[in-house]
C-alpha positions in Angstrom: 96.2 80.4 55.4 98.7 83.2 56.1 95.8 85.6 56.5 94.2 83.3 59.1 97.4 83.2 61.1 97.7 87.0 60.9 94.1 87.3 62.2 94.7 84.8 65.0 97.9 86.6 66.0 96.1 90.0 66.0 93.4 88.5 68.1 96.0 87.2 70.6 97.7 90.7 70.7 94.3 92.5 71.2 93.4 90.0 74.0 96.8 90.5 75.7 96.5 94.3 75.5 93.0 94.2 77.0 94.3 92.0 79.9 97.4 94.1 80.4 95.3 97.2 80.9 92.4 95.6 82.7 91.1 96.9 86.1 92.5 95.2 89.2 90.3 93.8 92.0 91.7 93.7 95.5 90.4 92.7 98.9 91.3 94.8 101.9 90.7 93.9 105.6 91.1 96.0 108.8 91.2 94.1 112.1 91.8 95.1 115.7 93.1 91.8 116.9 93.3 92.6 120.7 96.8 91.0 120.6 95.2 87.6 119.8 93.0 87.5 122.9 89.5 86.5 122.2 86.3 87.3 124.1 86.6 83.8 125.6 89.9 84.9 127.3 92.0 82.6 125.1 95.1 83.9 123.2 95.0 82.1 119.9 97.0 83.6 117.0 96.1 80.7 114.6 92.4 81.3 115.2 92.9 84.9 114.2 94.8 83.8 111.1 92.0 81.5 110.1 89.5 84.4 110.2 91.9 86.4 108.0 92.6 83.5 105.6 88.9 82.8 105.0 88.5 86.2 103.4 91.6 85.9 101.1 92.7 89.5 101.5 95.4 91.2 99.5 96.1 93.6 102.4 95.3 93.6 106.1 95.6 96.5 108.5 96.2 95.1 112.0 95.8 97.0 115.2 96.8 96.2 118.8 99.6 93.7 118.4 102.7 92.9 120.5 106.3 92.2 119.6 108.5 90.3 122.0 106.6 91.3 125.2 106.5 89.3 128.4 102.8 88.8 128.2 103.1 87.3 124.7 106.0 85.0 125.8 108.4 87.1 123.7 106.6 86.1 120.5 106.6 88.3 117.3 102.8 88.1 117.2 102.3 89.9 113.9 104.9 87.4 112.4 103.0 84.4 113.8 99.7 85.6 112.4 101.3 86.4 109.0 102.9 83.0 108.8 99.7 81.2 109.6 97.8 83.4 107.1 100.4 83.1 104.3 101.1 86.8 104.2 104.1 89.2 104.6 104.2 91.3 107.9 105.2 94.9 108.2 105.4 95.9 111.9 105.0 99.5 113.3 105.7 99.9 117.0 103.9 102.7 118.8 105.3 102.3 122.3 107.6 100.2 124.4 105.6 97.9 126.5 106.2 95.0 129.0 109.8 94.3 127.9 109.0 94.6 124.2 106.9 96.7 121.8 103.2 97.3 121.1 101.7 98.7 118.0 100.1 98.0 114.6 101.0 96.4 111.3 100.1 95.6 107.7 100.0 92.2 106.1 100.3 91.9 102.4 100.7 89.3 99.7 103.8 91.0 98.3 106.7 92.8 99.9 106.2 96.6 99.9 108.7 98.6 97.9 109.2 100.9 101.0 107.7 101.7 104.4 107.2 104.9 106.4 106.3 105.3 110.0 104.8 108.5 111.4 104.4 109.0 115.2 100.9 110.3 116.0 99.7 112.1 119.2 97.9 110.2 122.0 97.5 111.5 125.5 96.7 108.0 126.9 99.5 106.5 124.8 101.4 107.5 121.7 100.0 106.2 118.4 101.5 105.5 115.0 100.7 105.6 111.3 102.3 102.9 109.0 102.4 103.5 105.3 103.5 100.8 102.8 104.3 101.8 99.2 103.8 99.6 96.3 104.3 100.3 92.6 100.6 101.0 91.9 99.0 101.5 95.3 99.7 102.9 98.8 98.3 101.1 101.9 98.1 102.9 105.2 96.9 101.8 108.6 96.5 103.4 112.0 94.9 103.2 115.5 93.8 106.7 116.5 93.9 108.1 120.0 90.8 108.1 122.1 91.2 111.8 122.6 89.4 113.7 119.9 91.9 116.6 119.8 94.8 114.1 119.2 92.8 112.2 116.6 92.1 115.5 114.7 95.8 116.3 114.7 96.4 112.8 113.3 94.1 113.5 110.4 96.5 116.3 109.3 99.4 113.8 109.3 97.4 111.2 107.3 96.7 113.9 104.7 100.4 114.2 104.0 100.3 110.7 102.4 98.2 112.2 99.6 100.7 114.9 99.0 103.3 112.3 97.9 101.0 109.7 96.3 102.1 110.4 92.7 98.7 109.5 91.3 98.6 106.2 93.1 95.4 105.2 94.9 95.7 105.5 98.7 93.9 103.0 100.9 93.6 104.2 104.5 92.1 102.0 107.2 92.1 101.3 110.9 90.5 101.5 114.3 89.9 105.2 114.4 88.1 105.3 117.8 85.6 107.7 116.2 82.0 107.4 115.1 80.9 108.3 111.6 79.3 111.7 112.6 82.4 112.7 114.7 84.6 115.7 113.7 87.4 113.2 113.1 85.6 111.2 110.4 84.0 114.3 108.9 87.5 115.8 108.5 88.8 112.6 106.9 85.8 112.7 104.5 87.4 115.8 103.0 90.2 113.6 101.6 88.8 110.1 101.5 85.7 108.2 100.6 84.5 105.6 103.1 84.0 102.2 101.4 83.6 99.9 104.3 80.2 98.7 105.5 78.0 101.0 107.7 77.3 98.1 110.2 78.7 98.3 113.7 82.0 96.6 114.5 82.5 96.8 118.3 82.2 95.0 120.7 82.4 91.8 118.8 79.7 89.8 120.6 77.1 92.6 120.5 78.4 95.3 118.1 76.8 98.7 118.6 79.6 101.1 117.6 81.1 101.7 114.2 84.7 102.8 114.8 86.6 100.7 112.2 86.9 102.0 108.7 88.4 101.5 105.2 88.7 104.5 102.9 89.9 105.3 99.4 91.6 108.6 98.5 89.2 111.1 97.0 89.5 111.3 93.2 90.4 107.7 92.8 88.0 105.9 90.4 86.8 102.7 92.0 83.9 100.3 92.3 82.9 98.5 95.5 82.3 94.9 94.7 81.6 93.8 98.3 81.8 95.3 101.8 81.3 93.2 104.9 81.6 93.2 108.7 82.8 89.7 109.2 80.5 87.9 111.7 83.2 86.6 114.0 82.2 87.2 117.6 85.0 85.4 119.5 88.5 85.7 118.1 88.9 89.4 119.1 86.9 92.2 120.8 86.4 93.8 117.4 84.8 92.3 114.3 87.1 92.6 111.2 85.9 94.5 108.2 86.6 93.7 104.5 86.1 95.5 101.2 86.6 94.2 97.7 87.4 97.0 95.3 88.0 97.3 91.6 90.6 99.9 90.8 92.1 101.0 87.5 95.4 99.1 86.8 
């Protein structure tokens, strides 16, 4: 009988060890939300949140979002979306706008350990890179300039994240305002692997441009379980993209 208990106990320990070192599957979304204004002209933050909730993401990179502007009735838009989606917001203002701020953000299931903001060049408007650091992963999001020269300069700044990653996988995503064959994306391909779908994402009603991307740092072992352009053609002027990845724990 004692031997049976020892065998059972050993089985439990082996099972626990396997689970403790099992790979981790996460879902990432990138979404240019057009500040909540859909193609029907309606501003509906809850509608956006429902699109996000339906995919059950662990992390979401958000672009084009206000904080306390006059046009948004002084609402913290990212916070409203986060609350409705059941996620935690991290806001990154790029510019002052209409009595408040305008920028990007990251939504996550857990609070990041730390956050860094990096100003990026933009001749039409200044841009920003937001980086959230977690124990086992780094999540970064941006909305690149429409000017190619500025976007290429931004790639150099994005690369610095890798220099301080400390062996953690880096997920980089965003509306990069660049096509897959552009010098900007080709430059990023030196440091990252694109894992998002190759289907077009903009404009939402009749997409014919692929300018939204999700990438994983080169050298990171991963498996793509699913990659999708979400078929929502009303909540924003972009369609959101999602990727489900398996990464080593």
